[in-house]
N, C-alpha and C positions, 0 to 999 in steps of 0.2 A: 250640176245644178247650173241655175242662171244665176249671176252677183248684180243685184240690180245697182245701178250707182248712180241712183237719185232718187231719194224719197224724203217726205217729213214728216214732219210731228206736231202738235196744234193742243193747246186749250180747245177747251167747247168753244167756251166764247168768239176766240178768234175763229177756228173755224168757221163757223157760222157765217162772222163778220166778211170770212174772205171768199165766202161760198157765193156771199151775195152781190159783192164785190166784183168777183171775176162771172159772174150769172153761170156757176160752172157748180153741180153734185158732186159732191164724196164722196170716194170707193171703200171708202173706213169713218171712224169715228173719231179718227187722230190721235189717237192712244198709242202707246209704243205697243203696247199689250195684243190691241186690235192691228198693228200693223206687223208683226211676227205672226200671227193668227195667220191674218189672208196671206202672206207671205211662202207661207210652206205649203199653201193649196194652190201657188201661182206657179209651184216648183221652182221658186228661189231660194236657195241655202245663205245664201248673207248681204245686208241691204247695205248703202250707204246713208245714213239721214246728214243734209244739212241744216239741220236748226236745234243739234245738240243742243238743251238745256244740263248734260252731263254726258260722261262715253258711260253705257249700260254693258253691261257682257253677253253673251251669247252670241246669235246672228251679224249684230248693228258694227258696222263701220262709221264712226262716229266720226262728223262732221262741224265744226266750233263756227257758228253766225258773227263776224264781226258789228255789231251795231256802232262801236268805237273806235274808229280806227289808230286812232293816238296811244288808246290805252292798249290796242291790240297787242303793237308794235312792240312795248314795256315788257310784254310777257309771250311773246310766241313762244320761246321753250322749255318756257312750264307747260301749256297749254301740251307741246309734244310730251312730254315727261305723264301727263296724267289720262293716257292715251289714244289721243287726236289723230286720227289718219290726214287729214288735212283741217282747210276754211272754207266757207264760203260767205260771199256779198256778192249784196246787189245791189246796183251802181240809183238802179232807180230808189232806192226806200230810201238809201243814203244822200240823194238827192248832191253828189258826185261823180261826174265824167265817169267813166271804165279806166280812162288812160291821164284822170288828173292827179295832181301831186299829190291829195290829200291820203291816195291810195298807194301811193308811191313806198312809205313802208309797210304795209301789208304785203304785197309782192316782195318785197325784199326782205323783211324779216321770215317771213314767211318760208322763203329759201332758201332762207341759213338754218331755222332750225328745222326742216327737212318735213316743210309740212306741204301739199298740192293743195293747189288754189282756183276753185271752182268757183267761175265768173255767172250770175243769173244773164240770161243773155237776152237785152231787148225788154220791153215794157209791159206791163197791163194790158187787159182788155181796154179795148178802147181810147188807152191814151199814147202818146206820140214817143219814138227811139230817142231821146235827144241825151240819154247820157249811156247808153251803151248800144252804141252804131257797127257796123261792120267797119269802120272805118278806125273806131274806137279800139276797136277788138283788134285789128293788124298793129295799131301801134303798141299795145300791149305784149302781145306775142313778142313784135321784133326788141323790144327790153328787156323782158324777161327771159333772155332763151334759152338759161339754164334754170329756170324754173321748171314744176310739173305743174301745168292748168291744164284747167279741164273749163271748157265752153257749150254750157248747157243749152237744149234745143236746139242741139244742133244748130251752135252760135247762132241762136234768133229765128226762130218757127215762123214767124212771119216777113222775114228777111232773108227766107235763105237763098232766094236767087242771089242778094247781094254778098250773103255771107261765104258763097261755094264761091263767086269770082274774089273774093277779097283775099279768104282764109285758109281753102282749100290748101294744102303740101307745108305749113305752117307748124312744124313742131308743137301741139297743143294736139290736146282731144277736148273730143266731142262726144253729149252724151246725148240719147236718144229721147228725153225727157220729153216726153205728151206729143211727141212729131208722128203719130199717129191721126191728131187732130186736124194738123194745121200745115204740112209739108206734102205734097203730091207725092204719090209713087213715083214718078218719072224724078220728082227734084230729089227725095233720096236716094234714090239712084244712083242722082248725079254728084252727089256728096259724097257717096261714098265710095264711088269705083277714083274720084277725084283726090280725096282726101288720105283714102286705102282704110278698108278694114280694121287696119292695125293699131290705128289714134282713133277709133270710135270705142263706146263704151255703154254697152244698154244702161238703160236710166225708163223709169216707167212715170215719175212723178207721182206718186202715191203719195197721198188721195185724191189727186186730180184723174189721175186716167191706172191703169192696173198693165202688169205686165205680158197676161195675155192678150189687150188689144196692140203694144208693141209688138210682141212674137209676131200677131197673126201678122200686123203690117209689114215684119222682116221679113216675112214669112214669099210675100207678092213682093219684093223688089229686087228680085232675078239676083241673088245672091249664091254663092255656094255653101256647103254645107261646113267648107272649113272655116269659110270667112263671119261663120254666125255661129262657130265657135270660140271666133277670136272677140267676138261685140259679145256674145253673151258673157263670158268669163274669162277667157285666157287672158283677153288685154288689162283685167283688174286687176286678175292675178301679178302678172307681172310690173301692172304700175304702185302695188302697195307694197313689191317686194324692194322692187324699187326705193322704195321709202323708208325699209329695214323698219313697217308699220308691226306692231305686236298687238294685238287685240287685248285690252285689261277686262280680265276675267268678274275682277270686281262688280255687286249688283247696281254700287252707284259712285262715283266721285263729284263731291259738289268742284264747284270751280272759286280759282282764287279770285277775279273780280267779275262780277253779275254782269256791268254793266258796258261790258266791252261789246 
């Protein structure tokens, strides 16, 4: 079954505000329950949620969304102990360059705690890529070579050509979140070929895209069955094993610091 390494959940009001801002139609109601239900329908066995309020049990692979880099640096090990597989950062939302000093402690402490770091690459629709350019991501990849880094949206779906030139071959993972919307088939072929399939993670970006759309897109990219298996689940399994990730089977665990 597929491991979807890029999903999100939203309170109802935030879902509608984001949909309006992004001019996007959500494919779920934004809740964990609906995401779980639809994941099964799409053949997804487990899914990573990039903005967890708390690590749930079941099929969720929780990522902690960093809203306050300074507070996170003080509690990285505690977050790991609660059952998180990693943390997610959105440079645009934080108004902080991906390679800026403010985020250095996040990368450093996450690596020390054995947490993966997923970076939301690029910016919102109609905004400039000033916080997370391929050049900035290149600096992050070079500085934190021992960390487990995941660059979302094939390292920047509306800058995929530059991403391919700057980042392919670096020791980082790319995920495929929403790539069916903004990357050409030829572009995806180029990235997968040059970056290698063993460093690509399947991601849908639910509720903004679906696993079936990403699967259909990958099916026309000319990759082999072996490469598809790596992307859909084997790479995720290897990554989680390297992190010594163990799912927290409790229904819900409160966070130590809600403002992080």
